[in-house]
C-alpha positions in Angstrom: 38.9 -43.3 -2.2 37.2 -43.4 -6.0 33.4 -42.4 -5.9 31.2 -43.7 -8.8 29.9 -41.0 -11.5 26.3 -41.0 -9.9 27.7 -40.0 -6.4 30.0 -37.3 -7.8 27.0 -36.2 -9.5 24.8 -35.8 -6.6 27.6 -34.0 -4.9 28.3 -31.8 -7.6 24.0 -31.6 -7.4 24.2 -30.5 -3.4 27.4 -27.9 -4.1 25.2 -26.6 -6.5 21.9 -26.2 -4.5 22.9 -26.0 -0.6 21.4 -22.7 -0.6 17.9 -23.7 -0.8 16.1 -24.1 2.2 14.0 -27.0 0.7 17.0 -29.2 -0.3 15.9 -32.5 1.7 16.8 -36.3 0.8 13.6 -36.7 -1.1 14.5 -33.8 -3.0 17.8 -35.0 -4.2 16.5 -38.7 -4.8 13.5 -37.6 -7.0 16.4 -35.4 -9.3 18.4 -38.8 -9.8 15.3 -41.0 -10.2 16.4 -43.2 -7.4 15.1 -44.1 -4.3 15.5 -42.3 -0.4 16.9 -45.5 0.6 19.9 -45.7 -2.3 20.5 -42.4 -2.0 21.0 -42.9 1.9 23.4 -46.3 0.5 24.8 -44.1 -2.0 26.6 -41.3 1.1 26.8 -44.6 3.6 28.7 -46.8 1.1 30.8 -44.2 -1.1 31.1 -41.3 1.2 31.0 -42.5 4.3 28.7 -39.8 5.9 25.2 -39.3 6.1 23.4 -37.1 3.7 22.3 -34.3 6.5 25.9 -34.4 8.0 27.0 -33.8 4.1 24.5 -31.0 3.6 25.3 -28.9 6.7 28.8 -29.7 6.1 28.7 -28.3 2.7 26.5 -25.5 4.1 28.9 -24.1 6.8 31.8 -24.6 4.9 29.9 -21.5 2.6 28.9 -19.6 6.1 32.6 -19.6 7.2 33.1 -18.4 3.2 31.0 -15.7 3.1 32.3 -14.8 7.5 35.6 -13.7 6.2 35.0 -12.7 2.8 32.3 -10.4 2.9 30.4 -7.6 5.5 27.1 -9.9 5.5 24.9 -10.1 8.7 24.5 -13.0 10.3 20.9 -12.8 9.2 21.9 -12.4 5.3 24.3 -15.6 5.6 22.0 -17.2 7.2 19.0 -16.9 4.4 22.3 -17.1 1.5 23.7 -20.3 3.0 20.1 -22.5 3.3 19.5 -22.3 7.1 15.9 -22.0 8.3 17.4 -19.6 11.2 20.4 -17.7 12.3 20.0 -19.4 15.9 20.0 -23.0 14.2 22.9 -21.6 12.3 24.7 -20.2 15.2 24.0 -23.3 17.5 25.6 -25.4 14.7 28.3 -23.1 14.1 29.3 -23.5 17.7 29.1 -27.0 18.0 31.6 -27.7 14.8 33.6 -24.1 15.1 33.4 -23.5 19.1 32.8 -20.4 18.4 30.1 -17.5 17.7 30.3 -16.9 14.2 30.8 -13.6 14.7 33.8 -14.4 17.2 35.0 -16.9 14.3 34.8 -13.7 11.5 36.7 -11.3 14.1 39.3 -13.7 15.1 39.7 -15.5 11.7 40.1 -12.6 10.2 42.6 -11.0 12.3 44.4 -14.4 12.2 44.6 -14.1 8.2 46.0 -10.1 8.2 42.4 -9.4 6.6 40.9 -6.1 7.7 38.5 -6.1 10.5 34.5 -6.2 9.4 32.6 -3.2 9.7 30.6 -3.1 12.8 27.4 -4.0 12.8 
């Protein structure tokens, strides 16, 4: 499905700013000089996903990347990926990946033949 230029620009903006803890629907709408309602419509009509769900998915993708490619602690990853608390991140992560972030790190690294993370 093709998405229009505004939708792509919004996605690019979110991908560039996902780590900002204050990133919100209002902040994105203001940046593009559109109403929050218009922003929500772009997500619904163009992307078939809600703003919040998209932002969380974007952040979680980066969490996975950091779990697999760095030795950062969950606290460091939490901050770097725009989550307010490690417990909130862990709860979301578990609901999507059916494992805690550290279980995921260990299991996926083993599956992919990556070195085991240093003990924390």
